[in-house]
All heavy atoms as an XYZ file, in Angstrom:
835
protein
N     186.848    -45.553    209.505
C     187.031    -46.377    210.679
C     185.809    -46.244    211.581
O     185.505    -45.169    212.059
C     188.272    -45.937    211.433
C     189.561    -46.277    210.735
S     190.952    -45.640    211.664
C     191.641    -44.567    210.421
N     185.164    -47.341    211.799
C     183.971    -47.339    212.631
C     184.350    -47.591    214.081
O     185.197    -48.419    214.376
C     183.006    -48.431    212.169
C     182.474    -48.301    210.757
C     181.670    -49.536    210.400
C     181.616    -47.066    210.632
N     183.711    -46.869    214.962
C     183.888    -47.110    216.392
C     182.623    -47.763    216.900
O     181.537    -47.325    216.597
C     184.122    -45.800    217.141
C     185.462    -45.201    216.883
C     185.603    -43.918    217.677
N     186.784    -43.202    217.267
C     187.810    -42.969    218.070
N     187.795    -43.378    219.306
N     188.854    -42.311    217.635
N     182.787    -48.794    217.654
C     181.644    -49.481    218.230
C     181.169    -48.665    219.429
O     181.952    -48.248    220.249
C     182.076    -50.881    218.657
C     180.940    -51.828    218.831
C     181.405    -53.241    218.528
C     180.334    -54.249    218.759
N     179.121    -54.076    218.041
N     179.878    -48.411    219.518
C     179.377    -47.634    220.657
C     179.713    -48.306    221.980
O     179.751    -49.524    222.070
C     177.867    -47.603    220.436
C     177.597    -48.243    219.130
C     178.846    -48.876    218.642
N     179.936    -47.511    222.985
C     180.208    -47.996    224.339
C     181.552    -48.715    224.488
O     181.793    -49.338    225.511
C     179.088    -48.930    224.841
C     177.722    -48.264    224.799
O     177.656    -47.049    225.071
O     176.751    -48.948    224.486
N     182.399    -48.650    223.481
C     183.708    -49.281    223.594
C     184.765    -48.178    223.596
O     184.915    -47.471    222.611
C     183.970    -50.272    222.437
C     185.382    -50.817    222.507
C     182.963    -51.404    222.474
N     185.482    -48.024    224.710
C     186.549    -47.019    224.732
C     187.605    -47.359    223.684
O     187.999    -48.515    223.541
C     187.124    -47.132    226.146
C     186.120    -47.886    226.935
C     185.358    -48.740    225.960
N     188.031    -46.355    222.950
C     188.987    -46.562    221.861
C     190.220    -45.708    222.063
O     190.202    -44.727    222.805
C     188.331    -46.206    220.526
O     187.220    -47.020    220.274
N     191.269    -46.095    221.357
C     192.517    -45.348    221.382
C     193.051    -45.275    219.957
O     192.969    -46.251    219.208
C     193.541    -45.987    222.350
C     194.797    -45.117    222.475
C     193.862    -47.418    221.950
C     195.718    -45.532    223.617
N     193.564    -44.124    219.580
C     194.156    -43.954    218.262
C     195.578    -44.499    218.271
O     196.264    -44.425    219.303
C     194.153    -42.482    217.851
C     192.755    -41.969    217.571
O     191.975    -42.709    216.936
O     192.426    -40.844    217.984
N     196.044    -45.035    217.129
C     197.378    -45.637    217.080
C     198.482    -44.725    217.622
O     199.358    -45.193    218.347
C     197.583    -45.927    215.589
C     196.207    -46.106    215.056
C     195.341    -45.163    215.845
N     198.423    -43.454    217.299
C     199.488    -42.529    217.702
C     199.626    -42.418    219.227
O     200.684    -42.081    219.742
C     199.276    -41.145    217.036
C     200.568    -40.342    217.040
C     198.143    -40.394    217.663
C     201.589    -40.839    216.066
N     198.546    -42.747    219.952
C     198.559    -42.642    221.414
C     198.994    -43.931    222.119
O     199.202    -43.929    223.332
C     197.174    -42.240    221.914
C     196.744    -40.878    221.392
O     197.607    -39.979    221.293
O     195.552    -40.715    221.071
N     199.130    -45.001    221.368
C     199.444    -46.303    221.970
C     200.859    -46.384    222.545
O     201.033    -46.882    223.665
C     199.177    -47.454    220.967
C     199.705    -48.785    221.490
C     197.685    -47.548    220.671
N     201.907    -45.918    221.846
C     203.259    -46.072    222.408
C     203.406    -45.503    223.821
O     204.037    -46.135    224.679
C     204.145    -45.336    221.397
C     203.416    -45.521    220.094
C     201.959    -45.387    220.475
N     202.799    -44.369    224.099
C     202.889    -43.792    225.447
C     202.191    -44.690    226.467
O     202.677    -44.848    227.595
C     202.287    -42.389    225.465
N     201.065    -45.276    226.076
C     200.351    -46.195    226.977
C     201.207    -47.423    227.268
O     201.247    -47.911    228.391
C     199.015    -46.629    226.365
C     197.998    -45.530    226.263
C     197.323    -45.282    227.587
C     196.149    -44.331    227.415
N     195.534    -44.013    228.701
N     201.889    -47.940    226.229
C     202.738    -49.112    226.419
C     203.891    -48.794    227.363
O     204.247    -49.611    228.213
C     203.263    -49.619    225.074
C     202.191    -50.119    224.097
C     202.828    -50.545    222.790
C     201.365    -51.242    224.706
N     204.450    -47.595    227.228
C     205.528    -47.188    228.129
C     205.041    -47.087    229.566
O     205.820    -47.258    230.501
C     206.131    -45.856    227.678
C     207.017    -45.983    226.461
C     207.666    -44.678    226.070
O     207.836    -43.794    226.939
O     208.017    -44.536    224.884
N     203.753    -46.823    229.739
C     203.162    -46.725    231.077
C     202.690    -48.076    231.609
O     202.046    -48.132    232.654
C     201.979    -45.754    231.057
O     202.411    -44.470    230.697
N     202.942    -49.153    230.866
C     202.625    -50.484    231.353
C     201.397    -51.148    230.760
O     201.005    -52.220    231.203
N     200.764    -50.533    229.765
C     199.600    -51.162    229.131
C     200.023    -52.446    228.421
O     201.160    -52.576    227.963
C     198.947    -50.207    228.137
N     199.085    -53.380    228.347
C     199.298    -54.640    227.644
C     198.619    -54.547    226.283
O     197.447    -54.206    226.198
C     198.695    -55.798    228.444
C     198.753    -57.177    227.787
C     200.193    -57.650    227.633
C     197.937    -58.180    228.604
N     199.353    -54.866    225.225
C     198.820    -54.838    223.864
C     198.503    -56.270    223.444
O     199.380    -57.134    223.435
C     199.837    -54.211    222.917
C     199.417    -53.991    221.481
C     198.208    -53.062    221.376
C     200.586    -53.415    220.677
N     197.230    -56.513    223.104
C     196.757    -57.862    222.800
C     196.224    -57.921    221.375
O     195.302    -57.192    221.016
C     195.651    -58.300    223.788
C     195.120    -59.676    223.418
C     196.170    -58.284    225.213
N     196.809    -58.813    220.587
C     196.380    -59.067    219.211
C     195.354    -60.196    219.252
O     195.662    -61.298    219.696
C     197.593    -59.481    218.379
C     197.319    -59.641    216.905
O     196.171    -59.968    216.527
O     198.254    -59.450    216.112
N     194.116    -59.918    218.814
C     193.061    -60.922    218.885
C     192.843    -61.643    217.554
O     191.886    -62.403    217.405
C     191.728    -60.315    219.389
C     191.917    -59.717    220.771
C     191.160    -59.295    218.423
N     193.755    -61.418    216.608
C     193.641    -62.116    215.329
C     194.071    -63.573    215.503
O     194.456    -63.992    216.579
C     194.520    -61.415    214.271
C     194.121    -59.957    214.053
C     195.093    -59.232    213.143
N     196.456    -59.328    213.677
C     197.557    -59.316    212.923
N     197.483    -59.204    211.615
N     198.754    -59.407    213.487
N     194.021    -64.310    214.438
C     194.394    -65.724    214.498
C     195.882    -65.893    214.182
O     196.534    -64.990    213.667
C     193.522    -66.534    213.542
C     192.036    -66.478    213.886
C     191.703    -66.971    215.302
O     192.239    -68.001    215.737
O     190.895    -66.296    215.977
N     196.414    -67.098    214.479
C     197.846    -67.371    214.346
C     198.391    -67.020    212.961
O     199.459    -66.427    212.848
C     198.128    -68.848    214.650
C     199.603    -69.213    214.626
C     200.365    -68.656    215.812
O     199.967    -68.829    216.951
N     201.483    -67.971    215.549
N     197.662    -67.363    211.897
C     198.140    -67.103    210.539
C     198.344    -65.597    210.310
O     199.341    -65.176    209.726
C     197.146    -67.669    209.517
C     197.592    -67.487    208.094
C     196.593    -68.066    207.104
C     197.088    -67.799    205.698
N     196.059    -67.943    204.704
N     197.399    -64.787    210.790
C     197.520    -63.332    210.640
C     198.703    -62.807    211.455
O     199.453    -61.941    210.998
C     196.240    -62.640    211.113
C     195.015    -62.981    210.281
C     193.750    -62.479    210.937
O     193.307    -63.085    211.939
O     193.211    -61.466    210.450
N     198.856    -63.326    212.666
C     199.968    -62.946    213.552
C     201.303    -63.250    212.882
O     202.233    -62.461    212.943
C     199.821    -63.701    214.866
C     201.002    -63.691    215.782
C     202.003    -64.617    215.838
C     201.301    -62.729    216.798
N     202.894    -64.302    216.830
C     202.492    -63.143    217.433
C     200.678    -61.557    217.238
C     203.066    -62.433    218.482
C     201.249    -60.849    218.282
C     202.433    -61.278    218.890
N     201.392    -64.419    212.243
C     202.634    -64.828    211.596
C     203.009    -63.894    210.446
O     204.188    -63.713    210.158
C     202.527    -66.264    211.080
C     202.455    -67.287    212.212
O     202.809    -66.945    213.362
O     202.030    -68.425    211.939
N     202.012    -63.298    209.794
C     202.269    -62.405    208.658
C     202.800    -61.050    209.107
O     203.727    -60.520    208.511
C     200.998    -62.223    207.830
C     200.584    -63.480    207.098
C     199.213    -63.377    206.458
O     198.603    -62.276    206.467
O     198.741    -64.402    205.939
N     202.220    -60.476    210.141
C     202.649    -59.164    210.638
C     201.993    -58.906    211.981
O     200.872    -59.353    212.230
C     202.256    -58.064    209.652
N     202.706    -58.180    212.849
C     202.172    -57.862    214.165
C     202.825    -56.590    214.688
O     203.875    -56.176    214.206
C     202.385    -59.012    215.142
C     203.834    -59.315    215.398
C     204.013    -60.705    215.976
N     205.359    -61.194    215.739
C     205.758    -61.801    214.628
N     204.920    -61.998    213.639
N     206.995    -62.212    214.489
N     202.200    -56.011    215.692
C     202.746    -54.824    216.334
C     203.767    -55.284    217.378
O     203.471    -56.164    218.192
C     201.625    -53.997    216.988
C     200.646    -53.506    215.906
C     202.208    -52.821    217.769
C     199.407    -52.810    216.445
N     204.980    -54.709    217.347
C     206.007    -55.110    218.320
C     205.509    -54.959    219.757
O     204.865    -53.969    220.109
C     207.158    -54.143    218.045
C     206.953    -53.702    216.633
C     205.472    -53.673    216.429
N     205.796    -55.959    220.567
C     205.421    -55.933    221.972
C     204.050    -56.519    222.268
O     203.678    -56.673    223.432
N     203.306    -56.845    221.227
C     201.965    -57.412    221.424
C     202.065    -58.882    221.819
O     203.068    -59.541    221.559
C     201.139    -57.278    220.145
N     200.990    -59.372    222.431
C     200.847    -60.795    222.701
C     199.643    -61.305    221.918
O     198.669    -60.583    221.734
C     200.684    -61.100    224.209
C     201.932    -60.723    224.975
C     199.474    -60.409    224.795
N     199.739    -62.525    221.434
C     198.658    -63.125    220.651
C     197.672    -63.824    221.575
O     198.046    -64.705    222.349
C     199.226    -64.125    219.642
C     198.193    -64.871    218.790
C     197.411    -63.899    217.911
C     198.876    -65.933    217.945
N     196.415    -63.412    221.468
C     195.312    -64.034    222.208
C     194.143    -64.118    221.219
O     193.333    -63.206    221.136
C     194.910    -63.198    223.427
C     196.028    -62.934    224.421
C     196.249    -64.109    225.303
C     197.244    -63.767    226.408
N     197.518    -64.911    227.257
N     194.065    -65.182    220.425
C     193.064    -65.265    219.356
C     191.616    -65.156    219.837
O     191.249    -65.721    220.868
C     193.315    -66.640    218.734
C     194.731    -66.957    219.074
C     194.943    -66.353    220.443
N     190.842    -64.440    219.063
C     189.427    -64.268    219.341
C     188.714    -65.616    219.437
O     187.806    -65.794    220.244
C     188.779    -63.409    218.254
C     187.310    -63.148    218.433
S     186.699    -62.087    217.099
C     185.054    -61.745    217.686
N     189.143    -66.570    218.629
C     188.468    -67.872    218.575
C     188.526    -68.633    219.900
O     187.721    -69.528    220.136
C     189.056    -68.730    217.454
O     190.430    -68.970    217.699
N     189.476    -68.259    220.767
C     189.591    -68.945    222.058
C     189.542    -67.939    223.219
O     190.141    -68.153    224.268
C     190.856    -69.822    222.127
C     192.119    -69.010    221.877
C     190.751    -71.004    221.172
C     193.410    -69.753    222.197
N     188.806    -66.863    223.041
C     188.742    -65.804    224.054
C     188.343    -66.339    225.427
O     188.857    -65.876    226.449
C     187.823    -64.647    223.609
C     186.371    -65.082    223.494
C     187.943    -63.460    224.555
N     187.477    -67.329    225.468
C     187.064    -67.869    226.767
C     188.205    -68.559    227.506
O     188.138    -68.735    228.721
C     185.880    -68.828    226.604
C     184.605    -68.094    226.270
O     184.416    -66.935    226.651
N     183.725    -68.736    225.532
N     189.263    -68.932    226.775
C     190.413    -69.579    227.393
C     191.382    -68.587    228.028
O     192.191    -68.976    228.864
C     191.185    -70.421    226.362
C     190.391    -71.608    225.855
O     189.379    -71.975    226.497
O     190.776    -72.167    224.810
N     191.353    -67.321    227.595
C     192.381    -66.391    228.066
C     191.891    -65.108    228.726
O     192.664    -64.449    229.419
C     193.343    -66.025    226.934
C     192.731    -65.422    225.704
C     192.462    -66.078    224.532
C     192.316    -64.064    225.479
N     191.905    -65.209    223.609
C     191.810    -63.961    224.167
C     192.330    -62.905    226.268
C     191.322    -62.773    223.623
C     191.840    -61.722    225.733
C     191.353    -61.669    224.421
N     190.651    -64.733    228.569
C     190.253    -63.407    229.044
C     190.432    -63.232    230.560
O     190.730    -62.135    231.031
C     188.818    -63.060    228.617
C     187.734    -63.646    229.478
C     187.240    -62.962    230.586
C     187.200    -64.909    229.196
C     186.248    -63.503    231.380
C     186.207    -65.449    229.990
C     185.737    -64.742    231.075
O     184.770    -65.274    231.864
N     190.292    -64.312    231.323
C     190.446    -64.197    232.776
C     191.892    -63.958    233.195
O     192.150    -63.556    234.333
C     189.887    -65.448    233.461
C     188.382    -65.543    233.311
C     187.824    -66.833    233.884
O     188.441    -67.884    233.793
N     186.638    -66.741    234.471
N     192.839    -64.185    232.274
C     194.252    -63.963    232.581
C     194.690    -62.521    232.337
O     195.828    -62.166    232.648
C     195.133    -64.891    231.721
C     194.882    -66.356    232.022
O     194.521    -66.672    233.177
O     195.034    -67.180    231.105
N     193.790    -61.697    231.786
C     194.152    -60.301    231.521
C     194.334    -59.561    232.845
O     193.607    -59.799    233.799
C     193.073    -59.609    230.683
C     192.906    -60.130    229.262
C     191.721    -59.447    228.588
C     194.179    -59.917    228.441
N     195.306    -58.647    232.884
C     195.527    -57.899    234.118
C     194.379    -56.930    234.394
O     193.738    -56.435    233.470
C     196.822    -57.134    233.834
C     196.861    -57.005    232.356
C     196.211    -58.243    231.811
N     194.140    -56.685    235.658
C     193.114    -55.706    236.028
C     193.746    -54.431    236.570
O     193.065    -53.448    236.791
C     192.178    -56.301    237.079
O     192.919    -56.689    238.218
N     195.073    -54.459    236.751
C     195.753    -53.325    237.368
C     196.384    -52.352    236.374
O     196.991    -51.366    236.768
C     196.808    -53.818    238.366
C     197.849    -54.711    237.720
O     197.628    -55.180    236.581
O     198.884    -54.963    238.366
N     196.271    -52.634    235.076
C     196.687    -51.659    234.073
C     195.895    -51.872    232.789
O     195.197    -52.873    232.654
C     198.203    -51.660    233.835
C     198.789    -53.010    233.527
N     199.213    -53.869    234.492
C     199.010    -53.633    232.353
C     199.689    -54.967    233.924
N     199.565    -54.858    232.641
N     196.002    -50.902    231.880
C     195.164    -50.933    230.680
C     195.529    -52.073    229.744
O     196.684    -52.481    229.644
C     195.259    -49.599    229.936
C     194.557    -48.483    230.688
C     194.667    -47.153    230.001
O     195.800    -46.721    229.715
O     193.624    -46.538    229.762
N     194.504    -52.565    229.053
C     194.653    -53.608    228.055
C     194.146    -53.024    226.738
O     193.004    -52.583    226.648
C     193.839    -54.867    228.432
C     193.918    -55.911    227.316
C     194.319    -55.441    229.761
N     195.011    -53.000    225.740
C     194.656    -52.479    224.421
C     194.511    -53.659    223.470
O     195.457    -54.423    223.282
C     195.722    -51.497    223.895
C     195.901    -50.339    224.882
C     195.343    -50.994    222.497
C     197.119    -49.478    224.603
N     193.332    -53.811    222.895
C     193.051    -54.905    221.972
C     193.128    -54.407    220.537
O     192.706    -53.291    220.247
C     191.646    -55.455    222.224
C     191.315    -55.911    223.636
C     189.845    -56.276    223.734
C     192.190    -57.076    224.051
N     193.664    -55.254    219.650
C     193.633    -54.895    218.238
C     193.462    -56.122    217.361
O     193.727    -57.250    217.768
C     194.880    -54.101    217.824
C     196.131    -54.915    217.567
C     196.424    -55.392    216.286
C     197.024    -55.192    218.586
C     197.580    -56.123    216.047
C     198.178    -55.912    218.353
C     198.451    -56.380    217.079
O     199.592    -57.105    216.844
N     192.981    -55.870    216.146
C     192.844    -56.896    215.118
C     193.267    -56.244    213.797
O     194.059    -55.306    213.796
C     191.414    -57.432    215.070
S     190.172    -56.191    214.659
N     192.742    -56.716    212.703
C     193.113    -56.164    211.403
C     192.578    -54.739    211.235
O     193.307    -53.825    210.908
C     192.603    -57.066    210.280
C     192.967    -56.589    208.901
C     192.434    -57.549    207.818
N     192.489    -56.900    206.536
C     191.549    -56.088    206.051
N     190.475    -55.819    206.769
N     191.683    -55.533    204.878
N     191.265    -54.571    211.470
C     190.642    -53.272    211.193
C     189.976    -52.627    212.407
O     189.474    -51.521    212.313
C     189.592    -53.432    210.097
O     188.525    -54.233    210.571
N     189.949    -53.328    213.522
C     189.333    -52.791    214.732
C     187.940    -53.321    215.014
O     187.368    -53.024    216.064
N     187.390    -54.139    214.128
C     186.035    -54.647    214.331
C     185.995    -55.814    215.309
O     185.198    -55.810    216.250
C     185.419    -55.067    212.984
C     185.214    -53.905    212.038
C     184.313    -52.830    212.615
O     183.189    -53.107    213.001
N     184.804    -51.615    212.694
N     186.825    -56.818    215.097
C     186.833    -57.974    216.010
C     187.272    -57.562    217.413
O     186.682    -57.994    218.409
C     187.758    -59.071    215.482
C     187.201    -59.813    214.292
C     188.194    -60.817    213.756
N     189.232    -60.122    213.001
C     190.303    -60.701    212.464
N     190.503    -61.999    212.627
N     191.175    -60.009    211.774
N     188.293    -56.723    217.472
C     188.766    -56.296    218.792
C     187.712    -55.458    219.509
O     187.584    -55.531    220.729
C     190.097    -55.554    218.687
O     190.045    -54.504    217.741
N     186.928    -54.693    218.765
C     185.836    -53.927    219.382
C     184.779    -54.876    219.952
O     184.228    -54.628    221.029
C     185.206    -52.969    218.378
N     184.506    -55.971    219.237
C     183.537    -56.955    219.734
C     184.028    -57.575    221.039
O     183.259    -57.750    221.978
C     183.309    -58.056    218.694
C     182.562    -57.605    217.470
C     182.498    -58.707    216.415
O     183.213    -59.699    216.473
N     181.626    -58.515    215.434
N     185.300    -57.905    221.085
C     185.853    -58.501    222.297
C     185.868    -57.484    223.431
O     185.502    -57.794    224.560
C     187.251    -59.095    222.042
C     187.116    -60.292    221.115
C     187.918    -59.479    223.361
C     188.388    -61.019    220.826
N     186.271    -56.252    223.122
C     186.277    -55.207    224.153
C     184.879    -55.028    224.728
O     184.707    -54.951    225.948
C     186.794    -53.895    223.566
N     183.881    -54.989    223.859
C     182.507    -54.824    224.318
C     182.098    -55.979    225.236
O     181.486    -55.768    226.288
C     181.564    -54.729    223.127
C     180.123    -54.502    223.521
C     179.198    -54.343    222.331
O     179.347    -55.090    221.336
O     178.325    -53.469    222.398
N     182.442    -57.197    224.857
C     182.103    -58.365    225.669
C     182.832    -58.327    227.016
O     182.241    -58.625    228.056
C     182.442    -59.653    224.926
N     184.106    -57.945    227.005
C     184.867    -57.885    228.252
C     184.284    -56.840    229.196
O     184.245    -57.035    230.411
C     186.342    -57.595    227.974
C     187.115    -58.708    227.270
C     188.517    -58.233    226.915
C     187.162    -59.970    228.111
N     183.825    -55.741    228.633
C     183.237    -54.676    229.447
C     181.856    -55.091    229.970
O     181.585    -55.009    231.163
C     183.154    -53.363    228.633
C     184.568    -52.833    228.362
C     182.299    -52.323    229.349
C     184.647    -51.768    227.282
N     181.007    -55.557    229.062
C     179.624    -55.836    229.440
C     179.447    -57.158    230.179
O     178.626    -57.256    231.078
C     178.729    -55.813    228.202
C     178.553    -54.411    227.644
C     177.587    -54.395    226.497
C     177.361    -52.948    226.042
N     176.448    -52.878    224.901
N     180.189    -58.176    229.784
C     179.973    -59.499    230.373
C     180.962    -59.835    231.476
O     180.618    -60.542    232.413
C     180.004    -60.560    229.275
C     178.858    -60.383    228.285
C     178.998    -61.273    227.056
O     179.803    -62.184    227.027
N     178.201    -60.980    226.041
N     182.209    -59.350    231.345
C     183.213    -59.669    232.363
C     183.416    -58.510    233.336
O     184.178    -58.640    234.291
C     184.535    -60.046    231.693
N     182.784    -57.362    233.067
C     182.869    -56.234    233.972
C     184.208    -55.512    233.987
O     184.519    -54.785    234.929
N     185.005    -55.708    232.950
C     186.320    -55.059    232.902
C     186.157    -53.571    232.598
O     185.316    -53.173    231.806
C     187.210    -55.736    231.868
C     187.570    -57.161    232.240
S     188.725    -57.930    231.086
C     190.220    -57.023    231.464
N     186.985    -52.760    233.229
C     186.919    -51.309    233.038
C     188.216    -50.738    232.468
O     188.336    -49.537    232.284
C     186.626    -50.610    234.374
O     187.650    -50.960    235.309
C     185.266    -51.015    234.917
N     189.184    -51.607    232.182
C     190.507    -51.154    231.755
C     190.827    -51.549    230.312
O     191.987    -51.647    229.932
C     191.575    -51.740    232.690
C     191.583    -53.261    232.688
O     190.540    -53.898    232.526
N     192.752    -53.846    232.864
N     189.801    -51.754    229.486
C     189.977    -52.250    228.121
C     189.788    -51.130    227.113
O     188.837    -50.350    227.205
C     188.971    -53.389    227.829
C     189.101    -53.876    226.406
C     189.162    -54.528    228.804
N     190.697    -51.068    226.135
C     190.614    -50.112    225.034
C     190.707    -50.861    223.713
O     191.408    -51.873    223.620
C     191.767    -49.096    225.090
C     191.842    -48.187    226.313
C     193.186    -47.474    226.347
C     190.712    -47.183    226.282
N     190.029    -50.336    222.700
C     190.117    -50.901    221.356
C     190.986    -49.984    220.494
O     190.783    -48.768    220.484
C     188.715    -51.017    220.736
C     188.763    -51.615    219.352
O     189.381    -52.650    219.133
N     188.117    -50.953    218.410
N     191.944    -50.576    219.789
C     192.784    -49.793    218.877
C     191.971    -49.439    217.633
O     191.619    -50.313    216.844
C     194.037    -50.578    218.490
C     194.961    -49.906    217.473
C     195.472    -48.571    217.987
C     196.117    -50.826    217.132
N     191.651    -48.179    217.496
C     190.847    -47.699    216.366
C     191.550    -48.025    215.047
O     192.707    -47.661    214.859
C     190.625    -46.177    216.468
O     190.013    -45.895    217.715
C     189.752    -45.677    215.337
N     190.849    -48.734    214.172
C     191.398    -49.041    212.855
C     192.354    -50.212    212.814
O     192.851    -50.578    211.754
N     192.635    -50.815    213.968
C     193.479    -52.003    214.027
C     194.880    -51.814    213.486
O     195.410    -50.705    213.420
N     195.474    -52.936    213.075
C     196.851    -52.906    212.583
C     196.955    -52.142    211.260
O     198.003    -51.591    210.941
C     197.451    -54.331    212.488
C     198.976    -54.276    212.362
C     196.786    -55.120    211.373
C     199.664    -55.615    212.515
N     195.852    -52.042    210.531
C     195.863    -51.254    209.294
C     196.121    -49.786    209.621
O     196.987    -49.143    209.008
C     194.537    -51.422    208.516
C     194.422    -52.845    207.982
C     194.440    -50.413    207.381
C     193.074    -53.159    207.354
N     195.385    -49.253    210.587
C     195.582    -47.852    210.979
C     196.969    -47.653    211.581
O     197.617    -46.629    211.353
C     194.499    -47.425    211.963
N     197.425    -48.642    212.354
C     198.768    -48.587    212.947
C     199.814    -48.430    211.833
O     200.674    -47.563    211.894
C     199.009    -49.853    213.748
C     200.357    -49.965    214.393
C     201.493    -50.459    213.825
C     200.709    -49.588    215.725
N     202.524    -50.416    214.728
C     202.074    -49.889    215.897
C     199.996    -49.037    216.798
C     202.745    -49.647    217.103
C     200.670    -48.807    217.988
C     202.031    -49.107    218.118
N     199.728    -49.276    210.816
C     200.680    -49.233    209.697
C     200.546    -47.923    208.924
O     201.563    -47.341    208.509
C     200.456    -50.423    208.770
N     199.327    -47.443    208.740
C     199.117    -46.188    208.021
C     199.660    -44.985    208.767
O     199.926    -43.952    208.176
C     197.621    -45.978    207.710
C     197.118    -46.921    206.650
O     197.885    -47.485    205.878
N     195.816    -47.131    206.621
N     199.835    -45.136    210.077
C     200.426    -44.070    210.905
C     201.947    -44.169    210.875
O     202.628    -43.366    211.498
C     199.883    -44.177    212.356
O     198.467    -44.282    212.310
C     200.233    -42.969    213.188
N     202.437    -45.188    210.173
C     203.871    -45.434    210.012
C     204.563    -45.802    211.321
O     205.722    -45.503    211.537
C     204.559    -44.273    209.295
C     204.009    -44.049    207.899
C     204.714    -42.963    207.120
O     205.688    -42.377    207.631
O     204.292    -42.717    205.981
N     203.808    -46.484    212.187
C     204.383    -47.042    213.395
C     204.971    -48.415    213.041
O     204.589    -49.011    212.043
C     203.311    -47.143    214.482
C     202.872    -45.775    215.036
C     201.527    -45.887    215.743
C     203.917    -45.218    215.984
N     205.912    -48.925    213.843
C     206.623    -50.153    213.454
C     205.750    -51.401    213.422
O     204.831    -51.554    214.222
C     207.717    -50.289    214.510
C     207.260    -49.474    215.659
C     206.396    -48.383    215.105
N     206.087    -52.274    212.484
C     205.418    -53.576    212.290
C     206.520    -54.636    212.254
O     207.550    -54.437    211.631
C     204.649    -53.604    210.957
C     203.539    -52.563    210.913
C     204.117    -54.994    210.653
C     202.259    -52.945    211.570
N     206.260    -55.765    212.905
C     207.150    -56.932    212.788
C     206.539    -57.893    211.787
O     205.340    -58.135    211.823
C     207.282    -57.653    214.138
C     208.055    -56.893    215.179
C     208.122    -57.651    216.501
O     207.404    -58.661    216.680
O     208.892    -57.216    217.361
N     207.380    -58.416    210.906
C     206.875    -59.362    209.914
C     207.485    -60.735    210.172
O     208.537    -60.847    210.748
C     207.231    -58.901    208.511
């Protein structure tokens, strides 16, 4: 699992506690991938239309981004940090693959 430099990351095992504390979980994959499987409680915000939704992200609590393997979500996290000045963004290390490998719940 590669971590993108300068992008704060979170391991799957640490996500449930963050969600209980009010973090928003955002799936940046596309609709077809979302329809196949997703992490419970996530919202779909496709990478392909990031300019349409990034301004709607909350600034008062953490936002955890994920994709299939953590690469696309790391790119978005980096852009949100560097270009939009967001300081509350985390990338889910390893994406939904790592989540599933940790045996955390998946909705199909």
